[in-house]
DRENDO-55615 format. One record per atom (N, C-alpha, C, O, CB): atom name; residue number from 1; y, z, x; residue in one letter. Coordinates in Angstrom, 2 decimals, padded with zeros to 5 digits. Atoms other than C-alpha are relative to their C-alpha. Glycine has a CB too. Example, Ala and Ser with C-alpha at 12.3 -4.5 7.8 and 13.67 -1.06 7.14 Angstrom:
[N; 1; [-001.19; 000.00; 000.89]; A];
[CA; 1; [-004.50; 007.80; 012.30]; A];
[C; 1; [001.20; 000.00; 000.90]; A];
[O; 1; [001.18; 000.66; 001.94]; A];
[CB; 1; [000.03; 001.25; -000.99]; A];
[N; 2; [-001.19; -000.06; -000.82]; S];
[CA; 2; [-001.06; 007.14; 013.67]; S];
[C; 2; [001.09; 000.73; -000.77]; S];
[O; 2; [002.20; 000.90; -000.26]; S];
[CB; 2; [000.46; -001.42; 000.41]; S];
! end
This chain:
[N; 1; [-000.64; -000.61; -001.14]; M];
[CA; 1; [-022.01; 011.77; -024.19]; M];
[C; 1; [-000.89; -000.19; 001.22]; M];
[O; 1; [-002.11; -000.02; 001.15]; M];
[CB; 1; [000.29; 001.50; -000.26]; M];
[N; 2; [000.70; 000.22; -001.26]; V];
[CA; 2; [-022.99; 011.01; -020.58]; V];
[C; 2; [000.54; 001.00; 001.02]; V];
[O; 2; [001.75; 001.19; 001.13]; V];
[CB; 2; [000.17; -001.47; 000.50]; V];
[N; 3; [-000.38; -000.89; -001.10]; S];
[CA; 3; [-022.97; 013.52; -017.72]; S];
[C; 3; [-000.51; -000.59; 001.30]; S];
[O; 3; [-001.50; -001.32; 001.32]; S];
[CB; 3; [-000.55; 001.44; -000.22]; S];
[N; 4; [000.43; 000.49; -001.31]; A];
[CA; 4; [-023.23; 012.76; -014.02]; A];
[C; 4; [000.47; 000.95; 001.08]; A];
[O; 4; [001.46; 001.66; 000.94]; A];
[CB; 4; [000.54; -001.43; 000.26]; A];
[N; 5; [-000.44; -000.64; -001.24]; Y];
[CA; 5; [-023.07; 014.34; -010.62]; Y];
[C; 5; [000.50; -001.12; 000.89]; Y];
[O; 5; [-000.14; -002.16; 001.02]; Y];
[CB; 5; [-001.16; 000.83; 000.69]; Y];
[N; 6; [-000.59; 001.00; -000.89]; I];
[CA; 6; [-020.84; 012.44; -008.23]; I];
[C; 6; [000.08; 000.64; 001.39]; I];
[O; 6; [000.79; 001.62; 001.59]; I];
[CB; 6; [001.42; -000.48; -000.50]; I];
[N; 7; [000.04; -000.50; -001.37]; L];
[CA; 7; [-021.54; 013.02; -004.54]; L];
[C; 7; [001.05; -000.76; 000.80]; L];
[O; 7; [001.08; -001.99; 000.79]; L];
[CB; 7; [-001.43; -000.16; 000.63]; L];
[N; 8; [-001.13; 000.62; -000.69]; I];
[CA; 8; [-018.51; 012.37; -002.36]; I];
[C; 8; [-000.06; 000.29; 001.49]; I];
[O; 8; [-000.23; 001.44; 001.92]; I];
[CB; 8; [001.32; 000.51; -000.59]; I];
[N; 9; [-000.14; -000.09; -001.45]; L];
[CA; 9; [-018.29; 011.71; 001.36]; L];
[C; 9; [001.48; -000.19; 000.30]; L];
[O; 9; [002.08; -001.18; -000.10]; L];
[CB; 9; [-000.90; -001.07; 000.76]; L];
[N; 10; [-001.43; 000.06; -000.28]; T];
[CA; 10; [-014.79; 012.42; 002.65]; T];
[C; 10; [000.25; -000.26; 001.48]; T];
[O; 10; [-000.65; -000.20; 002.32]; T];
[CB; 10; [000.69; 001.31; -000.42]; T];
[N; 11; [-000.43; 000.05; -001.39]; E];
[CA; 11; [-012.86; 011.81; 005.82]; E];
[C; 11; [-000.08; 001.42; 000.57]; E];
[O; 11; [-000.03; 002.39; -000.18]; E];
[CB; 11; [001.46; -000.59; 000.14]; E];
[N; 12; [000.12; -001.30; -000.65]; V];
[CA; 12; [-013.20; 014.64; 008.34]; V];
[C; 12; [001.22; 000.86; -000.34]; V];
[O; 12; [002.37; 000.43; -000.21]; V];
[CB; 12; [-000.14; -000.17; 001.54]; V];
[N; 13; [-001.06; -000.96; 000.30]; G];
[CA; 13; [-011.20; 017.69; 007.27]; G];
[C; 13; [000.68; -000.19; -001.35]; G];
[O; 13; [001.67; 000.49; -001.62]; G];
[CB; 13; [001.01; -000.07; 001.05]; G];
[N; 14; [-000.65; 000.29; 001.28]; K];
[CA; 14; [-010.36; 016.33; 003.79]; K];
[C; 14; [-000.75; 000.55; -001.21]; K];
[O; 14; [-000.29; 000.34; -002.33]; K];
[CB; 14; [000.16; -001.49; -000.16]; K];
[N; 15; [000.82; -000.42; 001.13]; A];
[CA; 15; [-013.05; 017.99; 001.63]; A];
[C; 15; [000.75; 000.89; -000.99]; A];
[O; 15; [000.70; 000.64; -002.19]; A];
[CB; 15; [-001.22; 000.74; 000.51]; A];
[N; 16; [-000.72; -000.91; 000.90]; A];
[CA; 16; [-010.89; 020.79; 000.21]; A];
[C; 16; [001.09; -000.72; -000.76]; A];
[O; 16; [001.28; -000.50; -001.96]; A];
[CB; 16; [000.59; 001.17; 000.78]; A];
[N; 17; [-001.08; 000.78; 000.63]; Q];
[CA; 17; [-008.00; 018.43; -000.50]; Q];
[C; 17; [-000.57; -000.93; -001.07]; Q];
[O; 17; [000.00; -001.03; -002.16]; Q];
[CB; 17; [000.77; -000.81; 001.07]; Q];
[N; 18; [000.63; 000.92; 000.95]; V];
[CA; 18; [-010.30; 015.91; -002.22]; V];
[C; 18; [-000.54; 000.78; -001.20]; V];
[O; 18; [-000.32; 000.37; -002.34]; V];
[CB; 18; [-001.13; -000.80; 000.68]; V];
[N; 19; [000.55; -000.79; 001.10]; A];
[CA; 19; [-012.08; 018.59; -004.30]; A];
[C; 19; [001.10; 000.48; -000.93]; A];
[O; 19; [000.94; 000.44; -002.15]; A];
[CB; 19; [-000.79; 001.21; 000.54]; A];
[N; 20; [-001.13; -000.46; 000.81]; S];
[CA; 20; [-008.75; 019.96; -005.49]; S];
[C; 20; [000.58; -001.13; -000.84]; S];
[O; 20; [000.88; -000.95; -002.02]; S];
[CB; 20; [001.08; 000.59; 000.90]; S];
[N; 21; [-000.55; 001.15; 000.72]; A];
[CA; 21; [-007.46; 016.51; -006.45]; A];
[C; 21; [-000.94; -000.47; -001.10]; A];
[O; 21; [-000.50; -000.78; -002.21]; A];
[CB; 21; [000.28; -001.15; 000.96]; A];
[N; 22; [000.98; 000.46; 000.99]; V];
[CA; 22; [-010.67; 015.53; -008.24]; V];
[C; 22; [-000.10; 000.98; -001.16]; V];
[O; 22; [-000.26; 000.56; -002.31]; V];
[CB; 22; [-001.38; -000.18; 000.66]; V];
[N; 23; [000.12; -001.03; 001.04]; A];
[CA; 23; [-010.79; 018.82; -010.17]; A];
[C; 23; [001.04; -000.17; -001.10]; A];
[O; 23; [000.81; 000.25; -002.24]; A];
[CB; 23; [000.12; 001.39; 000.62]; A];
[N; 24; [-001.06; 000.18; 000.97]; G];
[CA; 24; [-007.56; 017.87; -011.94]; G];
[C; 24; [-000.13; -001.23; -000.88]; G];
[O; 24; [000.72; -001.47; -001.73]; G];
[CB; 24; [001.29; -000.06; 000.69]; G];
[N; 25; [000.18; 001.24; 000.77]; I];
[CA; 25; [-008.91; 014.62; -013.41]; I];
[C; 25; [-000.69; 000.32; -001.32]; I];
[O; 25; [-001.71; 001.01; -001.33]; I];
[CB; 25; [-000.82; -001.04; 000.82]; I];
[N; 26; [000.68; -000.21; 001.29]; P];
[CA; 26; [-009.75; 014.66; -017.14]; P];
[C; 26; [-001.41; -000.59; 000.03]; P];
[O; 26; [-001.61; -001.71; 000.50]; P];
[CB; 26; [000.82; -000.63; -001.15]; P];
[N; 27; [001.40; 000.42; -000.02]; G];
[CA; 27; [-013.51; 014.40; -017.59]; G];
[C; 27; [-000.79; 000.68; 001.10]; G];
[O; 27; [-002.02; 000.69; 001.07]; G];
[CB; 27; [-000.08; -001.49; 000.15]; G];
[N; 28; [000.66; -000.72; -001.09]; V];
[CA; 28; [-014.27; 016.37; -014.43]; V];
[C; 28; [-000.15; 001.46; -000.42]; V];
[O; 28; [000.83; 002.15; -000.70]; V];
[CB; 28; [000.81; -000.12; 001.34]; V];
[N; 29; [000.28; -001.38; 000.38]; E];
[CA; 29; [-015.94; 019.67; -015.28]; E];
[C; 29; [000.07; 000.95; 001.19]; E];
[O; 29; [000.49; 002.10; 001.05]; E];
[CB; 29; [-001.37; 000.09; -000.64]; E];
[N; 30; [000.00; -000.83; -001.20]; A];
[CA; 30; [-016.29; 020.96; -011.72]; A];
[C; 30; [000.04; -000.90; 001.23]; A];
[O; 30; [-000.50; -002.00; 001.22]; A];
[CB; 30; [-001.25; 000.94; 000.04]; A];
[N; 31; [-000.03; 000.68; -001.29]; A];
[CA; 31; [-015.58; 019.87; -008.15]; A];
[C; 31; [-000.11; 001.07; 001.08]; A];
[O; 31; [000.76; 001.93; 001.20]; A];
[CB; 31; [001.32; -000.87; 000.19]; A];
[N; 32; [000.29; -001.04; -000.99]; E];
[CA; 32; [-017.05; 021.92; -005.32]; E];
[C; 32; [-000.16; -000.57; 001.39]; E];
[O; 32; [-000.80; -001.61; 001.57]; E];
[CB; 32; [-001.25; 000.77; -000.39]; E];
[N; 33; [000.26; 000.33; -001.40]; D];
[CA; 33; [-016.89; 021.70; -001.52]; D];
[C; 33; [-001.42; 000.49; 000.31]; D];
[O; 33; [-001.81; 001.58; -000.11]; D];
[CB; 33; [001.07; 000.67; 000.97]; D];
[N; 34; [001.37; -000.38; -000.36]; V];
[CA; 34; [-020.44; 021.77; -000.13]; V];
[C; 34; [-000.25; -000.36; 001.46]; V];
[O; 34; [000.53; -001.08; 002.09]; V];
[CB; 34; [-001.04; -000.69; -000.93]; V];
[N; 35; [000.43; 000.41; -001.33]; T];
[CA; 35; [-022.22; 021.50; 003.19]; T];
[C; 35; [-001.20; -000.92; -000.15]; T];
[O; 35; [-001.85; -000.92; -001.20]; T];
[CB; 35; [-000.35; 001.23; 000.90]; T];
[N; 36; [001.11; 000.93; 000.04]; G];
[CA; 36; [-024.82; 018.88; 004.01]; G];
[C; 36; [000.48; -001.42; 000.17]; G];
[O; 36; [001.56; -001.64; 000.72]; G];
[CB; 36; [-000.77; 000.15; -001.31]; G];
[N; 37; [-000.36; 001.41; -000.22]; P];
[CA; 37; [-024.76; 015.08; 003.92]; P];
[C; 37; [001.23; -000.43; -000.79]; P];
[O; 37; [001.86; -001.43; -000.44]; P];
[CB; 37; [-001.16; -000.88; -000.36]; P];
[N; 38; [-001.22; 000.30; 000.76]; Y];
[CA; 38; [-021.95; 015.07; 001.29]; Y];
[C; 38; [000.95; 001.17; 000.12]; Y];
[O; 38; [000.54; 002.28; 000.45]; Y];
[CB; 38; [-000.33; -000.29; -001.49]; Y];
[N; 39; [-001.04; -001.01; -000.18]; D];
[CA; 39; [-018.69; 017.00; 001.33]; D];
[C; 39; [000.46; 000.65; -001.30]; D];
[O; 39; [000.89; 001.80; -001.31]; D];
[CB; 39; [001.17; -000.61; 000.70]; D];
[N; 40; [-000.42; -000.49; 001.30]; V];
[CA; 40; [-017.88; 017.39; -002.37]; V];
[C; 40; [-001.01; -000.47; -001.04]; V];
[O; 40; [-001.47; -001.61; -001.00]; V];
[CB; 40; [001.45; -000.49; -000.36]; V];
[N; 41; [000.84; 000.38; 001.14]; I];
[CA; 41; [-020.07; 017.44; -005.48]; I];
[C; 41; [000.80; 000.27; -001.27]; I];
[O; 41; [001.38; 001.34; -001.45]; I];
[CB; 41; [-001.37; 000.78; 000.00]; I];
[N; 42; [-000.77; -000.05; 001.24]; V];
[CA; 42; [-018.50; 016.75; -008.86]; V];
[C; 42; [-000.95; -000.10; -001.18]; V];
[O; 42; [-001.92; -000.86; -001.13]; V];
[CB; 42; [001.07; -001.13; -000.05]; V];
[N; 43; [000.70; 000.17; 001.29]; R];
[CA; 43; [-019.89; 017.24; -012.38]; R];
[C; 43; [001.02; -000.56; -000.97]; R];
[O; 43; [002.09; 000.02; -001.16]; R];
[CB; 43; [-000.63; 001.38; -000.53]; R];
[N; 44; [-000.93; 000.68; 000.90]; A];
[CA; 44; [-018.27; 014.86; -014.86]; A];
[C; 44; [-000.70; -000.40; -001.29]; A];
[O; 44; [-001.92; -000.57; -001.31]; A];
[CB; 44; [000.62; -001.23; 000.68]; A];
[N; 45; [000.52; 000.48; 001.26]; T];
[CA; 45; [-018.72; 013.83; -018.48]; T];
[C; 45; [000.89; -001.12; -000.52]; T];
[O; 45; [002.08; -001.19; -000.22]; T];
[CB; 45; [-000.10; 001.14; -001.04]; T];
[N; 46; [-000.72; 001.12; 000.61]; A];
[CA; 46; [-017.72; 010.71; -020.39]; A];
[C; 46; [-000.71; -000.36; -001.30]; A];
[O; 46; [-001.84; 000.07; -001.54]; A];
[CB; 46; [000.07; -001.23; 000.97]; A];
[N; 47; [000.59; 000.40; 001.28]; N];
[CA; 47; [-018.36; 009.17; -023.80]; N];
[C; 47; [-001.17; -000.96; 000.17]; N];
[O; 47; [-002.12; -000.92; -000.61]; N];
[CB; 47; [001.05; -000.64; -000.88]; N];
[N; 48; [001.07; 000.98; -000.24]; D];
[CA; 48; [-020.53; 006.37; -022.37]; D];
[C; 48; [000.03; -000.42; 001.47]; D];
[O; 48; [000.90; 000.02; 002.22]; D];
[CB; 48; [000.16; -001.25; -000.93]; D];
[N; 49; [000.11; 000.41; -001.40]; M];
[CA; 49; [-021.57; 004.71; -019.10]; M];
[C; 49; [001.21; -000.81; 000.46]; M];
[O; 49; [001.63; -000.70; 001.61]; M];
[CB; 49; [-001.27; -000.81; 000.20]; M];
[N; 50; [-001.18; 000.78; -000.38]; D];
[CA; 50; [-018.62; 002.31; -019.14]; D];
[C; 50; [001.17; 000.91; 000.33]; D];
[O; 50; [001.88; 000.70; 001.31]; D];
[CB; 50; [000.39; -000.98; -001.12]; D];
[N; 51; [-001.08; -000.95; -000.25]; E];
[CA; 51; [-016.16; 005.18; -019.39]; E];
[C; 51; [-000.25; 000.78; 001.29]; E];
[O; 51; [000.68; 001.05; 002.05]; E];
[CB; 51; [000.15; 000.97; -001.18]; E];
[N; 52; [000.35; -000.69; -001.24]; L];
[CA; 52; [-018.01; 007.01; -016.62]; L];
[C; 52; [000.31; -000.88; 001.20]; L];
[O; 52; [000.87; -000.41; 002.19]; L];
[CB; 52; [-001.50; 000.41; 000.01]; L];
[N; 53; [-000.30; 000.94; -001.08]; G];
[CA; 53; [-017.75; 003.92; -014.42]; G];
[C; 53; [001.49; -000.10; 000.27]; G];
[O; 53; [001.91; -000.13; 001.42]; G];
[CB; 53; [-000.56; -001.37; -000.32]; G];
[N; 54; [-001.46; 000.07; -000.18]; R];
[CA; 54; [-014.01; 003.69; -015.03]; R];
[C; 54; [000.53; 001.28; 000.62]; R];
[O; 54; [001.43; 001.24; 001.46]; R];
[CB; 54; [000.69; -000.25; -001.34]; R];
[N; 55; [-000.40; -001.28; -000.58]; L];
[CA; 55; [-013.63; 007.39; -014.24]; L];
[C; 55; [-000.24; 000.01; 001.51]; L];
[O; 55; [000.63; 000.41; 002.28]; L];
[CB; 55; [-000.77; 001.16; -000.67]; L];
[N; 56; [000.34; -000.02; -001.42]; V];
[CA; 56; [-015.38; 006.97; -010.91]; V];
[C; 56; [000.82; -001.02; 000.79]; V];
[O; 56; [001.43; -000.68; 001.81]; V];
[CB; 56; [-001.50; -000.28; 000.20]; V];
[N; 57; [-000.65; 001.07; -000.77]; V];
[CA; 57; [-013.88; 003.65; -009.82]; V];
[C; 57; [001.53; 000.09; -000.05]; V];
[O; 57; [002.19; -000.01; 000.99]; V];
[CB; 57; [-000.44; -001.36; -000.53]; V];
[N; 58; [-001.45; 000.04; 000.14]; A];
[CA; 58; [-010.34; 003.90; -011.18]; A];
[C; 58; [000.68; 001.32; 000.35]; A];
[O; 58; [001.81; 001.32; 000.85]; A];
[CB; 58; [000.37; -000.39; -001.40]; A];
[N; 59; [-000.66; -001.29; -000.20]; R];
[CA; 59; [-009.66; 007.63; -010.88]; R];
[C; 59; [-000.47; 000.72; 001.26]; R];
[O; 59; [000.34; 001.11; 002.10]; R];
[CB; 59; [-000.23; 000.88; -001.20]; R];
[N; 60; [000.52; -000.80; -001.11]; I];
[CA; 60; [-011.97; 009.32; -008.38]; I];
[C; 60; [000.09; -000.76; 001.32]; I];
[O; 60; [000.61; -000.23; 002.30]; I];
[CB; 60; [-001.45; 000.42; -000.26]; I];
[N; 61; [-000.01; 000.74; -001.26]; Q];
[CA; 61; [-012.35; 006.57; -005.76]; Q];
[C; 61; [001.41; -000.34; 000.47]; Q];
[O; 61; [001.60; -000.73; 001.63]; Q];
[CB; 61; [-000.79; -001.27; -000.15]; Q];
[N; 62; [-001.38; 000.28; -000.37]; A];
[CA; 62; [-008.57; 006.09; -005.78]; A];
[C; 62; [000.64; 001.14; 000.80]; A];
[O; 62; [001.73; 000.98; 001.34]; A];
[CB; 62; [000.83; -000.28; -001.24]; A];
[N; 63; [-000.56; -001.15; -000.70]; I];
[CA; 63; [-008.04; 009.52; -004.21]; I];
[C; 63; [-000.07; -000.20; 001.51]; I];
[O; 63; [-001.11; -000.58; 002.05]; I];
[CB; 63; [-000.74; 001.29; -000.40]; I];
[N; 64; [-000.07; 000.14; -001.45]; E];
[CA; 64; [-006.94; 009.45; -000.60]; E];
[C; 64; [-000.94; 001.00; 000.68]; E];
[O; 64; [-000.99; 002.17; 000.30]; E];
[CB; 64; [001.45; 000.21; 000.50]; E];
[N; 65; [000.90; -000.85; -000.76]; G];
[CA; 65; [-009.51; 010.83; 001.82]; G];
[C; 65; [-001.47; -000.19; -000.36]; G];
[O; 65; [-002.34; 000.36; 000.31]; G];
[CB; 65; [000.36; 001.44; -000.20]; G];
[N; 66; [001.38; 000.26; 000.38]; I];
[CA; 66; [-012.64; 009.59; 000.04]; I];
[C; 66; [-000.50; -001.24; 000.72]; I];
[O; 66; [000.14; -002.29; 000.68]; I];
[CB; 66; [-000.13; -000.16; -001.54]; I];
[N; 67; [000.63; 001.13; -000.68]; D];
[CA; 67; [-014.91; 007.35; 002.10]; D];
[C; 67; [-001.02; -000.70; -000.89]; D];
[O; 67; [-001.10; -001.92; -000.91]; D];
[CB; 67; [-000.68; 000.46; 001.29]; D];
[N; 68; [001.10; 000.58; 000.78]; R];
[CA; 68; [-017.83; 006.86; -000.31]; R];
[C; 68; [-000.39; 000.95; -001.13]; R];
[O; 68; [-000.26; 002.17; -001.00]; R];
[CB; 68; [-001.23; -000.29; 000.91]; R];
[N; 69; [000.53; -000.81; 001.10]; T];
[CA; 69; [-019.22; 008.05; -003.64]; T];
[C; 69; [-001.39; -000.48; -000.37]; T];
[O; 69; [-001.75; -001.64; -000.15]; T];
[CB; 69; [000.94; -000.05; -001.23]; T];
[N; 70; [001.31; 000.33; 000.54]; L];
[CA; 70; [-022.70; 008.15; -005.12]; L];
[C; 70; [-000.08; 000.68; -001.36]; L];
[O; 70; [-000.04; 001.91; -001.45]; L];
[CB; 70; [-001.18; 000.46; 000.97]; L];
[N; 71; [000.03; -000.53; 001.35]; T];
[CA; 71; [-022.93; 008.57; -008.90]; T];
[C; 71; [-001.44; 000.14; -000.47]; T];
[O; 71; [-002.22; -000.80; -000.41]; T];
[CB; 71; [000.80; -000.90; -000.97]; T];
[N; 72; [001.35; -000.31; 000.45]; C];
[CA; 72; [-026.06; 010.23; -010.29]; C];
[C; 72; [000.05; 000.44; -001.46]; C];
[O; 72; [000.28; 001.62; -001.74]; C];
[CB; 72; [-000.65; 001.11; 000.89]; C];
[N; 73; [-000.01; -000.36; 001.41]; P];
[CA; 73; [-026.20; 010.10; -014.10]; P];
[C; 73; [-001.14; 000.97; -000.32]; P];
[O; 73; [-002.24; 000.85; 000.22]; P];
[CB; 73; [-000.11; -001.26; -000.89]; P];
[N; 74; [001.00; -000.95; 000.44]; V];
[CA; 74; [-028.06; 012.97; -015.74]; V];
[C; 74; [-000.86; -000.67; -001.06]; V];
[O; 74; [-000.33; -001.30; -001.98]; V];
[CB; 74; [000.65; 001.30; -000.54]; V];
[N; 75; [000.93; 000.54; 001.00]; V];
[CA; 75; [-031.18; 011.90; -017.69]; V];
[C; 75; [-000.76; 001.16; -000.61]; V];
[O; 75; [-000.98; 002.19; 000.02]; V];
[CB; 75; [-000.98; -001.04; 000.64]; V];
[N; 76; [000.77; -001.03; 000.70]; H];
[CA; 76; [-033.10; 013.91; -020.24]; H];
[C; 76; [-001.37; -000.60; -000.30]; H];
[O; 76; [-001.52; -001.41; -001.22]; H];
[CB; 76; [000.73; 000.47; -001.34]; H];
[N; 77; [001.35; 000.53; 000.13]; L];
[CA; 77; [-036.82; 013.18; -019.87]; L];
[C; 77; [-000.83; 000.78; -001.01]; L];
[O; 77; [-002.00; 000.45; -001.23]; L];
[CB; 77; [-000.69; 000.00; 001.34]; L];
! end
């Protein structure tokens, strides 16, 4: 199992709409509006890195109002 935080930059005024849409995607554990350099932070899980990549590229980045994403896989040191 792989977990990641996905930092999302949205179009102006779209953060709440994007967070709501992302929250409904299977594999997304949480989607929160935040302040700072990013507008939404998502916690997601997948079976492996390939599945995580498909989740981000095919499902999350397809949502209207998203400008950019940054995926940060969780590591256990």
